[in-house]
N, C-alpha and C positions, 0 to 999 in steps of 0.2 A: 481638466478639475481632478485635483488630488484628493485622497481620502484625509479626513481629519482626523489627527494622530490621537486625539481624545476620544473620538468614537471608536478607533481600534482598541484603545486599552479598555474601553467599557465593554466591548464585545469579546474580547480575548483575556486571559488570564495575566496576571501582573508579570510575568517572566519577561514580557516586553520591555519593561523599564530598563533591565540589563544588570541588574543588581543580585548578585548571588547570595544565597542564605548563608549565614554564619553558624558555628556551632555544630555539635555533634550530628544533629538531623540532617546535615547537608548531605553527609555521604549516603545516608538512606534515599535521598532524593535521585541519586544515580543508581545506587545498586538496585532497589526494588523493579524499576523498570527493565535494567539489564537482565536480572534473573527471571522475570515475567517473559522477557523476549526470548531467552535461551530455553526454558520450560515449554513455552508454546511452540517454537521450532523444533525442539527434540520430540514433543509429544506427536506434533503431526508426522514427521519424519518416521517414528518408530511404528505409528499405526500404518502409514503407508507401506511400511518394510513387511510387518507380519501379517497384514491383511491379504487375503486372497484377493486378487483383482476381479472384479465381476464383469469386466468387459463394456458394460454401460451402466450410466448413472442416472439420465435424464435425455429427453429429446423434446423439441418443441416443433410444433406444426409449421411448416413451412421451410424448414431446414432439412438438407439430405443427408446428415449425418451428426452424431454427438460431436465429433471433430469440428465440424462447421459451427455448430452452437457454441461450444467452447471457444473458438478462435474469434468468432465475433463478439462475444461477451466481453473476452480478453481485450478486444481492440476498444471497446467501449470503455472499459476501465482505464485503459491508457489514454485515451483522449480526456477522460474527466479529470485524470491525473496532470495532464497539461494544463488544463483550466485550473486546477489547484496550484500549479507553479506560477501561473500567470497572474492569479488573484493574490498569491502571497505576495510577489512582487509590488502588486499595488499598495497591499497591506504595508509592507515595508517601506513605502515611499520610493522605490526604484522605478515604477512605472506609474503614469496618471490613471486614475481609475475613478470609477462612480463610487457615489456614497454606501451604494449596496454592495460594494466589493466584499465586505466581511460575511455577508448572508450567501453571497455566491461561492466563496471560500468553503463554508461549512457544508452547504449542501451538495456542492459538487463532490467534496470528501466523503460523505456519507453515501452518495449515489455510486462513487466509485468501489467502494468497499461493499455495498450490497451487490452490484453487479460481480463483483471478484469471488463472493462465497460460492454460488454455484460452480464456478470454474475449479476451484480448490476442492470441492464436494467431488466433481466428475474426476479430477486427477487423482485424488487419495483413493476413492471408492471404487472408480473404473479402471485405472491403471495401476495405482500403488506407487511407491518409491522405485524407481529403475535405475540402473546404474551401467546398462549394457554398451552404452557410447558416452562419449564426452557431451554432446549436445542434451541428452536426456538426463544424464548425471547433473549437469549443470541447471536444468529446468526443475529438477526433483529439488535438489538441494536449495536453490534459491527461492524457490515457490515456499518452501517452508521457513526460510529465513525472511521473507516479505512479510508474512503474517506475525512473526516474531518481532520484527522492527516496527510494522505498523502498530502493535500492542505496546510496544516501549513508547512509541511517540505519543498515542493518547493518553499514557499515564503521565508523560512529561507535560503535556498541555494542563494538567490538573495541577501539577506542582507550582508553588509560588516560588518568586524571586530566583528564577535560574538566570544563567548568563545568556545575553541576549543572541549569541550565535548558536547555541545549541539546538533550539527547536528547527532553525532553517537547516543546520547540517543534518539532523535526523530525518527531517523531510525529505531533504536533497537524496539522502540515502534509500530511502523508502520509494522515491521515484525512481532511482537508479536501478534498483533491484527489480522493480516491476517492469522497467523497460527491457532489461535482460531476459527477464520470464518471457515477455512477450516475444523477444526476438528469436528465442530458442523453440517456441510453441506454435503461436498464431502466424508469425512471419513464415516460418517452416513450413506450416501446414499449407498457406495461400500459395507459397512458391512451390510445393510439391502436387499439391492437387486442384490449383488454381481457386481464384477469387471468386468462389460460389457459395450459396447460402444452402 
């Protein structure tokens, strides 16, 4: 069973129709999200760089360390991001899907964001923006970039008459960056300390 395209356009902004806005306001449609993305990424990186790392930000009962909490929450965020990709493919008609695919897409995205926030808080507050080796530098830089790109994607979703390719490309970028952030942190943690809670 595939999703009804009319239902998709009711649940999502008109950019689905693939027509770009004309006139001087069109450049603002792209410029504002790009500037917000840059501001968010730079602000997070600057805070992480000047803040004295506290060593810990939170811990949850049942976990052996804050590193384990962070790694499992990051893994949950990546799993939810995979649900986002699959449900987006349903929305675009690339995969068959249920009528509730738009709802799944929206709520898995919200849940992924909510799960990723404590991870970012821990990274920035407890560890700071670090550059002492390539893995840590990539993790720090891409972690900040992820929240900037995510902010841009949220703003683009509220814009009208975007090219049909833009939101999927930005969404794919957000997913790819999140995957690399996970590879340079949670996967590294699990391989170094074992898959423990």
